[in-house]
C-alpha positions, 0 to 999 in steps of 0.5 A: 077915080070913084069914091064913096059919098055920103049924105050931108057935108058933115056926115057922122061916121058909121059905127064899126068903121076903123082907122084903117078903112077911114084912111082908105076912104081918105086916101081915095077922096084926097087923091081925086082932089089932088088931080082936080083943077081945084086942087089948090082950093082943096089945099088952102080954102081961102079967098084968092085961091086961084091966084099965085101971089095970094097963095104965096101970102096965105102960105107965109101967114100959115107958116108964121102961125105954125112957127109962133114963139119959136126962136131962130136959134131953135129952128136952125137946128131943128129936124121938122116933120109935117103931117099932111104937107100936100104938094109942099105949100109951106116948104119954101117958107119953112125949109130954109129956116130949119136943119131938115124938113120931112113931109107926108101926105096921103095923096100920091099925086101931091107927094109926087108934086112935092118931090118934083119941086126938088126943095133942098133939105126936103124929103116927102113920103106917102102915108096910108093916112093913119100911120107914119111911113117907116122911112120917116122914122129914121130920126126924131123931130124937134118940131112936128105939126099938122096945119089944116089937115086933122080938121079933115079927119074922122076921130078914129084916124086922129086917135091913130095918128097923133100918138104915133107922131108923138113917139117921134118927138125929140126930148126937147121938141114940140108937136103942134096940131090943129083940131076942128072945133064944134062951133056950138061950144064956145068953151075955152075961147080966149076973149074979152067978149061974153059968150053971149056976145061972141055967139051973136057976133059969130052968127052975124059974121058967118052970115056975112062971110057966106054972102060975101064968099058965095061965088068962091068958097061956097061955090067950090064946096058945092061941086064936092059931093064927097063925104066930109069926114072931119070931126068936130071936137068940143073943148072938153073933148079936145082937152080929154083927148090931149090929156090921154095922148100926153099920158105921163110923158108929155105936157100939153097946152090948149089954145082957142082963139075963135069958135072954129079951131082948137090948137094943141101943143105937146112937149116932153114933160119939163121942156114946155117953156124952153123957147 
């Protein structure tokens, strides 16, 4: 399958490209990745991605992060919706703990793989990338989340998708998303270090990581000539985006623990502390 390519791994989106056009490009690229021999790498780019045991361990860690602070009593009656489920990587860890699980993904091959696994209490839908399929709108959800998905999306797609998902949140539910952060802006990081020390440490650790993983992650990325579409948010930009999405209906909370990601949680106003 042919795809558009861009110069530079972090190319900026050209003017005039809307969410629907970006979604078309995303679908083409992620379908090709889903069909490649490196599909597991693209789903979760971690050291050991070729090893099934390592993939399961990473899935358990990622699932635990998604469910941080949510008690079993909440989860046992929760209808859960995952935005960007891939082939259902987190479903074995998550589905047994919740009432129902719904996943959507942009790549039809991933959706087919997830359905073929026949997870009990789980269902999967293909999305166009910028909207929720009508079949998934048959209920409200107590937990909506997106892990390592929006970090690959251009701003237009994020602006289109997040508000639509919020409409499906139950009155006592919560929505958790992960945004790509601008690593040059260290605002909002919860740390005892000074920003100067943090910047120096990040530079040092990034160099060390690139050296250590040059034969794994970096080598795999070198084979991918697609345009990387992920929009990197400054902390102030992420805060403004979350506030605009929340409006007068939702409360929002931002958490940034490192230079790479910003986590945002939305709840219906007045229910943010009910855990």
